[in-house]
C-alpha positions in Angstrom: 25.6 201.5 -161.6 28.3 199.3 -163.1 27.9 197.9 -166.6 27.7 194.3 -167.9 26.5 192.4 -171.2 24.0 190.0 -171.7 24.3 187.9 -174.7 21.4 186.4 -176.1 23.0 183.0 -178.5 21.1 180.7 -179.4 20.1 179.0 -183.0 17.5 181.2 -185.5 14.0 181.8 -184.6 14.8 180.5 -180.7 13.3 183.8 -179.3 16.6 185.7 -178.7 15.2 188.9 -179.9 11.9 188.7 -178.1 14.1 188.1 -175.0 16.7 190.6 -175.3 13.6 193.4 -175.7 12.1 192.2 -172.6 15.1 192.6 -170.9 15.5 196.2 -172.8 12.1 197.2 -170.8 12.7 196.0 -167.6 16.1 196.5 -167.3 15.2 200.1 -168.6 12.5 200.6 -165.9 15.0 199.6 -163.0 17.3 202.9 -164.0 19.9 201.2 -166.5 21.3 202.8 -169.7 20.9 200.2 -172.2 21.6 199.4 -175.6 20.5 196.6 -177.7 22.5 194.7 -180.6 20.2 192.7 -182.5 22.0 190.3 -185.4 19.8 191.1 -187.9 20.6 194.5 -187.6 24.2 194.7 -186.7 24.3 192.4 -190.2 22.5 195.6 -192.0 24.5 198.4 -190.4 28.1 197.6 -188.3 28.4 194.5 -190.5 27.3 195.1 -193.8 29.2 193.0 -196.7 30.0 190.3 -194.6 28.8 186.9 -195.6 27.9 183.8 -193.9 31.3 181.5 -194.1 33.1 180.9 -190.7 35.7 183.9 -190.5 32.9 186.3 -191.7 30.4 185.0 -189.4 33.3 185.5 -186.7 34.1 188.9 -187.7 30.6 189.5 -187.5 30.6 188.6 -183.6 33.8 190.1 -182.7 32.5 193.1 -184.0 29.3 192.5 -181.9 31.9 192.2 -178.9 33.8 195.0 -179.2 30.7 197.7 -179.2 29.8 195.5 -176.4 32.7 195.9 -174.5 33.1 199.8 -175.0 29.7 200.3 -173.6 29.8 198.0 -170.5 32.9 199.9 -169.4 31.2 203.0 -169.6 28.4 201.4 -167.3 25.8 200.9 -169.4 24.2 197.3 -170.1 24.8 196.1 -173.6 22.5 193.3 -175.1 23.4 191.3 -177.8 20.7 188.7 -179.4 23.1 187.1 -182.1 22.9 183.6 -183.4 27.2 183.3 -182.4 27.2 179.5 -183.3 31.2 179.4 -182.4 32.0 178.7 -179.1 35.5 179.4 -179.3 34.6 183.3 -180.4 32.1 184.2 -177.6 34.7 183.0 -175.3 36.7 185.6 -176.7 34.0 188.0 -175.8 33.7 187.0 -172.5 37.2 187.5 -171.9 37.0 190.7 -173.5 34.6 192.3 -171.8 34.6 190.5 -168.5 31.1 191.6 -166.9 29.5 189.1 -169.4 26.5 187.0 -168.7 25.8 184.0 -171.5 22.4 183.2 -171.8 21.6 180.1 -173.8 18.3 180.6 -175.5 17.6 177.0 -175.8 14.6 175.2 -178.7 14.1 172.1 -180.1 14.3 172.6 -184.3 10.6 171.5 -184.8 9.7 174.8 -182.8 11.6 176.8 -184.0 10.8 175.8 -188.3 6.9 176.7 -187.1 8.3 179.9 -185.8 9.9 181.1 -189.0 8.2 184.3 -190.4 10.6 185.1 -192.7 10.6 181.5 -194.3 14.4 180.5 -193.9 13.9 177.3 -192.7 11.7 176.5 -195.7 14.5 178.1 -198.3 16.8 175.5 -196.9 14.7 173.2 -197.5 14.3 173.7 -201.3 17.5 174.6 -201.7 18.0 178.4 -202.1 19.9 179.1 -198.7 22.8 177.3 -198.1 24.8 177.3 -194.6 22.1 178.1 -192.6 23.0 177.7 -188.8 21.6 174.5 -187.1 20.6 172.8 -190.4 23.8 172.4 -192.7 25.9 174.8 -190.3 27.1 174.0 -186.9 25.5 175.6 -184.1 27.8 174.7 -181.0 25.9 174.9 -177.9 27.4 176.7 -174.8 29.4 174.6 -172.3 28.9 177.0 -168.9 26.3 179.5 -169.7 24.9 181.5 -166.9 21.5 180.9 -167.2 19.6 178.5 -169.9 16.2 179.2 -170.9 14.2 176.8 -173.0 11.5 178.9 -175.1 9.1 176.3 -176.1 8.6 175.2 -172.1 8.4 178.7 -170.5 6.6 182.0 -170.9 8.7 184.6 -171.4 7.7 186.3 -168.4 9.3 182.5 -166.5 12.5 182.7 -168.5 13.1 187.2 -167.8 12.5 185.7 -163.5 15.1 183.5 -164.4 17.9 186.1 -165.9 17.0 188.7 -163.5 17.7 186.1 -160.6 20.9 185.0 -161.6 21.9 188.6 -162.1 21.3 189.5 -158.7 23.3 186.3 -157.7 25.9 187.8 -159.7 25.8 191.0 -158.3 25.1 192.8 -161.4 21.8 194.2 -159.8 20.3 194.3 -156.2 19.0 192.1 -154.5 15.1 192.1 -154.4 12.1 190.5 -154.0 11.6 187.0 -156.1 10.4 187.4 -159.2 6.9 185.7 -158.9 7.7 183.8 -162.3 10.1 182.3 -161.1 9.8 178.8 -160.3 11.3 176.7 -156.9 13.6 174.4 -159.3 14.5 177.0 -161.4 16.1 178.4 -158.0 17.9 175.5 -157.5 19.3 174.9 -161.0 21.0 178.5 -161.4 22.5 178.3 -157.8 23.8 174.3 -159.2 24.7 176.4 -162.5 26.5 179.5 -160.8 28.2 177.0 -158.1 29.8 175.0 -160.9 31.2 177.9 -162.5 32.7 179.1 -159.3 30.4 182.1 -159.2 29.4 181.0 -155.6 
C-alpha cells in the first residue's frame, strides 16, 4: 500500500478534525498505516511558541507538510487537519509531498459559530482575540481541491463516501463497491472535478 497525504483545510470549527478522525478509523480498518496531524495538537508540540502572524502560520503549515512528506514517502497515510489559510503554502506542500489530496471542508461562518465549543468566535466579537481566520484574518478557499465536502449539508458518512470514492478514482485505494452513502450527484461532481484537474 502506497502512502499519501489527506490534507483537510477549512475555517475553524468547519469539521476538519471530526472528518480526519473518521477517515483515520476507516483507512486503518482497511489495513493502512495512519498518522494524524491535528492542527491544535501540532500547535502544542511541533509548533509550540509560534504565534498567529502570517509568517508564523506559514511556518506551522510548512512543518506539518514536512512531517507529512516523511510519512508519505514511507508508505504511511498522513492525515493533516489544519486551517492552513493560505493557498501558496498549501501549494508548496502539494509540490513537496506529491501524493497529496486536498479536501476543502466548507461550512458557512454562521454554522461554525454555533459549533464553537471553545468560545473563540465570542472572544473575537468581544475584541479579546485578534487575527482569527475567516473573521478578521483571511481564509483563501482552495481553487483546485480534489474533494469539497459541505459539512452543513452532508452527514459525516456522506462526506466520507465522497473522500473514499475520490481516493479510488485517483488510484490510492483499490476499486470496491460504491459506498452506500455516495449520492448519484456526488459521483458526477467528483468525476467532473478530477477531469478539470487533468486526473482523468
